[in-house]
C-alpha positions as CSV (number, residue, x, y, z in Angstrom):
1,X,119.6,90.9,102.3
2,X,121.6,88.7,104.5
3,X,122.4,91.6,106.6
4,X,118.9,92.6,106.8
5,X,117.0,89.3,107.8
6,X,119.9,86.9,108.6
7,X,118.9,84.6,105.5
8,X,121.3,83.5,102.9
9,X,122.1,85.8,99.8
10,X,119.7,85.2,97.0
11,X,122.5,84.1,94.5
12,X,123.3,81.3,97.0
13,X,119.6,80.3,97.3
14,X,119.2,80.2,93.6
15,X,122.3,78.2,93.1
16,X,121.5,75.7,95.9
17,X,118.0,75.0,94.8
18,X,118.9,75.0,91.0
19,X,116.6,77.8,90.1
20,X,117.3,78.8,86.6
21,X,114.7,81.3,85.4
22,X,112.4,79.7,83.0
23,X,111.3,81.9,80.0
24,X,108.1,80.0,79.5
25,X,107.0,81.2,82.9
26,X,108.1,84.8,82.3
27,X,110.6,84.7,85.0
28,X,113.2,87.1,85.6
29,X,114.7,87.1,89.2
30,X,115.4,90.5,90.8
31,X,118.5,90.1,93.0
32,X,119.3,93.7,93.7
33,X,118.5,94.1,97.6
34,X,118.1,98.0,97.4
35,X,115.6,97.6,94.7
36,X,113.4,95.0,96.3
37,X,113.4,97.1,99.5
38,X,112.5,100.3,97.2
39,X,109.6,98.4,95.6
40,X,108.4,97.2,99.0
41,X,108.4,100.8,100.3
42,X,106.7,102.4,97.3
43,X,103.6,100.4,98.4
44,X,103.3,102.7,101.3
45,X,102.7,101.5,105.1
46,X,102.2,97.7,105.1
47,X,102.6,97.0,108.9
48,X,98.8,96.7,109.2
49,X,98.3,95.1,106.0
50,X,98.1,91.6,104.3
51,X,100.3,91.7,101.3
52,X,99.5,89.6,98.2
53,X,102.5,88.7,96.1
54,X,102.4,87.0,92.5
55,X,105.3,85.2,91.2
56,X,107.8,85.5,94.3
57,X,110.2,83.2,92.7
58,X,113.2,82.6,95.2
59,X,111.7,85.2,97.5
60,X,113.7,88.3,97.2
61,X,110.8,90.8,97.2
62,X,109.1,88.5,99.7
63,X,111.9,89.0,102.0
64,X,112.0,92.8,101.7
65,X,108.2,92.9,102.1
66,X,108.4,90.8,105.5
67,X,111.6,92.7,106.7
68,X,109.6,96.0,106.4
69,X,107.0,94.7,108.8
70,X,104.1,93.4,106.6
71,X,101.7,91.7,109.1
72,X,101.1,88.7,106.7
73,X,102.2,87.9,102.9
74,X,100.3,85.5,100.8
75,X,102.5,84.5,97.9
76,X,101.1,82.8,94.6
77,X,103.8,80.7,93.0
78,X,103.2,78.4,89.9
79,X,106.7,77.1,89.7
80,X,107.2,74.1,92.2
81,X,110.8,74.3,92.0
82,X,110.6,77.6,94.1
83,X,108.6,76.2,97.0
84,X,111.6,74.8,99.1
85,X,113.3,78.2,98.9
86,X,110.1,79.9,99.8
87,X,109.7,77.5,102.7
88,X,112.9,78.6,104.2
89,X,111.6,82.2,104.2
90,X,108.3,81.1,105.8
91,X,110.3,79.2,108.5
92,X,112.2,82.5,109.3
93,X,109.1,84.3,109.7
94,X,106.8,82.0,111.5
95,X,103.2,82.4,110.8
96,X,103.6,85.4,108.5
97,X,104.1,83.8,105.1
98,X,101.6,81.8,103.3
99,X,102.6,80.2,100.0
100,X,100.0,78.9,97.6
101,X,101.2,76.7,94.7
102,X,99.0,77.7,91.7
103,X,98.2,79.9,88.6
104,X,97.6,83.4,89.4
105,X,95.1,83.8,86.5
106,X,92.8,81.1,88.0
107,X,93.1,82.4,91.6
108,X,90.2,84.2,93.4
109,X,92.0,86.9,95.1
110,X,89.1,88.4,96.8
111,X,88.7,85.2,98.8
112,X,92.4,85.2,100.0
113,X,91.9,87.7,103.0
114,X,88.3,88.6,103.3
115,X,87.7,91.6,105.5
116,X,91.6,92.4,105.8
117,X,93.3,95.4,104.4
118,X,95.2,94.3,101.4
119,X,98.0,95.6,99.3
120,X,99.1,93.7,96.2
121,X,102.9,94.1,95.4
122,X,104.5,92.0,92.9
123,X,107.3,91.6,90.2
124,X,104.8,90.3,87.6
125,X,105.8,87.7,85.1
126,X,105.7,89.4,81.9
127,X,103.6,87.0,80.2
128,X,100.5,87.6,82.4
129,X,101.1,90.8,84.0
130,X,98.6,93.0,81.9
131,X,95.9,90.6,82.3
132,X,96.5,90.2,86.0
133,X,96.0,94.1,86.3
134,X,92.9,94.1,84.2
135,X,91.5,91.4,86.4
136,X,92.3,93.5,89.6
137,X,90.6,96.6,87.9
138,X,87.4,94.8,87.4
139,X,86.3,93.1,90.6
140,X,82.8,92.2,91.6
141,X,82.4,95.3,93.8
142,X,84.0,98.8,93.8
143,X,85.9,100.1,95.8
144,X,88.0,97.0,95.4
145,X,89.3,94.6,98.0
146,X,92.7,96.0,97.4
147,X,94.1,99.4,98.8
148,X,96.9,99.8,96.4
149,X,98.7,97.9,93.6
150,X,102.5,98.2,93.2
151,X,103.5,96.3,90.3
152,X,106.5,95.8,88.0
153,X,106.1,95.7,84.4
154,X,107.9,96.2,81.3
155,X,108.3,100.1,80.8
156,X,106.4,100.1,77.6
157,X,103.3,98.6,79.5
158,X,104.0,101.1,82.3
159,X,103.7,104.1,79.9
160,X,100.4,102.6,78.6
161,X,98.9,102.4,82.1
162,X,99.7,106.0,83.0
163,X,98.9,107.5,79.6
164,X,96.4,110.4,79.1
165,X,94.6,111.4,75.9
166,X,96.8,112.7,73.1
167,X,99.7,110.5,74.2
168,X,101.1,107.9,71.6
169,X,100.9,105.2,74.5
170,X,97.1,106.0,75.3
171,X,94.6,103.0,74.7
172,X,92.2,100.9,76.3
173,X,94.5,100.3,79.2
174,X,95.0,103.8,80.1
175,X,91.4,104.4,79.7
176,X,90.5,101.7,82.3
177,X,93.3,102.6,84.7
178,X,92.4,106.3,84.6
179,X,88.7,105.7,85.0
180,X,89.2,103.6,88.1
181,X,92.6,104.7,89.6
182,X,95.2,107.1,90.3
183,X,98.4,105.7,88.5
184,X,101.8,106.9,88.6
185,X,105.3,105.4,87.5
186,X,107.5,105.3,90.4
187,X,111.0,104.3,89.1
188,X,112.6,102.2,86.4
189,X,114.7,99.1,87.0
190,X,117.6,98.4,84.6
191,X,117.8,95.0,82.9
192,X,121.2,94.3,84.7
193,X,119.3,94.1,88.0
194,X,117.8,90.8,87.0
195,X,118.9,87.3,86.5
196,X,118.8,86.7,83.6
197,X,118.7,90.2,82.2
198,X,115.7,90.9,80.2
199,X,115.9,92.9,76.9
200,X,113.9,95.7,78.0
201,X,113.8,98.3,80.8
202,X,111.3,97.5,83.6
203,X,109.2,99.9,85.6
204,X,107.3,99.9,88.8
205,X,103.8,101.3,88.7
206,X,101.8,102.3,91.8
207,X,97.9,102.6,91.5
208,X,95.4,103.5,94.1
209,X,91.7,103.2,93.6
210,X,89.5,106.1,93.0
211,X,86.7,105.7,95.7
212,X,83.8,107.1,93.4
213,X,84.8,106.8,89.7
214,X,82.3,108.1,87.1
215,X,79.4,105.8,86.8
216,X,79.8,103.4,83.9
217,X,79.0,99.8,82.8
218,X,82.3,98.1,82.6
219,X,81.1,95.9,79.8
220,X,80.0,98.9,77.7
221,X,83.2,100.9,78.3
222,X,85.4,97.8,77.3
223,X,83.0,97.7,74.0
224,X,83.6,101.4,73.1
225,X,87.4,101.3,73.9
226,X,87.8,98.1,71.8
227,X,86.1,99.6,68.8
228,X,87.6,103.0,69.1
229,X,91.2,102.0,69.6
230,X,90.9,98.9,67.2
231,X,91.0,101.5,64.4
232,X,92.8,104.3,66.2
233,X,93.9,106.1,62.9
234,X,90.3,106.4,61.7
235,X,87.7,109.0,62.7
236,X,85.4,107.9,65.4
237,X,82.4,107.8,62.9
238,X,84.1,105.1,61.2
239,X,85.7,103.3,64.2
240,X,82.6,102.9,66.4
241,X,80.3,102.6,63.2
242,X,79.4,98.9,64.5
243,X,78.1,100.5,67.6
244,X,75.9,103.2,66.3
245,X,78.3,105.6,64.6
246,X,77.3,109.1,64.2
247,X,74.0,108.6,66.1
248,X,75.8,107.2,69.1
249,X,78.5,110.0,69.2
250,X,75.7,112.6,68.7
251,X,74.0,111.2,71.8
252,X,77.5,111.4,73.8
253,X,78.0,115.0,72.2
254,X,81.2,114.1,70.7
255,X,82.6,115.2,67.3
256,X,82.5,112.4,64.9
257,X,85.7,113.7,63.3
258,X,87.8,113.1,66.2
259,X,90.0,110.0,66.8
260,X,90.3,107.8,69.8
261,X,93.3,108.8,71.2
262,X,92.0,112.5,71.7
263,X,89.2,111.4,74.0
264,X,89.3,111.9,77.7
265,X,88.4,109.1,80.2
266,X,85.3,111.4,80.9
267,X,84.4,111.2,77.3
268,X,84.9,107.5,77.0
269,X,82.7,107.2,79.8
270,X,80.1,109.5,78.1
271,X,80.4,107.3,75.0
272,X,79.8,104.1,76.8
273,X,76.7,105.4,78.8
274,X,75.2,106.5,75.6
275,X,75.1,103.0,74.1
C-alpha cells in the first residue's frame, strides 16, 4: 500500500499505534494489500459514490477504497485506539474521509449521506456482521439507500446468504437475501491474510438490490421463516402449526408434507401473504 498511496505500511502503523486486535470487538486486521484492493474493486465503480465502511480498524481497506477513487468515505469505528491511525489517512486525503466514532448497530446509516449514491464496503466484525446485513436488508423504504453491499463474512455465513432451496445452508437469511437482492460469493480469503489469523476461512459477498421484489410484508415473512426453519426437520404442517398450520398452507397452495428447506423464496412470500 505504501507504493500505492505513499502512506506507511500497515504493519508499521499497527505497531506504532499499539493496535493489537481485540477479540471482544470481533477484530481481525486485513493486511494483504492485494486483497484490500480486490475487495474494493469487487464493489464496482466507486468514483461517483460515497462509500460507507464499518470497522475500518487501522485503515487498510479504507486506503484501498480511497486510492481507487471513491469520492468520499464515511467510516464507522467503535475502537477509539484506531482513530489516530485513521486521522493520518484523513490528512493524506483531505476532505475525502469522515470518521465517526460509534457503534454501527446504533448508527442511522440512511442519514449519513442523504441523496447521494452509496456503496457499503466492509470487512465486518464477525460478532455483528449478520445483524448489520439484516438491518441493511430491512430499511424504511425500498429500493434501499445503498446501491450495493460488498461485505466480508465467515465463509459459513456467506454460504447461508447465497443459498437456494434444497441447500443445507438455506435458511431465514437465504430467504431474506434472495427475496430482496441478487447475491454472489466473490472470493474466499484465507486465515493467514489476517492479523491475528481467525480459525475459519472468510469470504467476500456482493449483493445488489432487486428494484421490485415480490410484494410482501417484512414482518410476516420473518414470522413464517422463523416458524418454518425453527423446526426445519419437521413437515410444514407441524412447523407452522402456530400460524395456522394446514389451513395456512392450503391458502398458500403448499403441500403440508414438505419441509422448510424445499420452499423457494417465491413460495415463502406466498406463505407470508397468506397469513
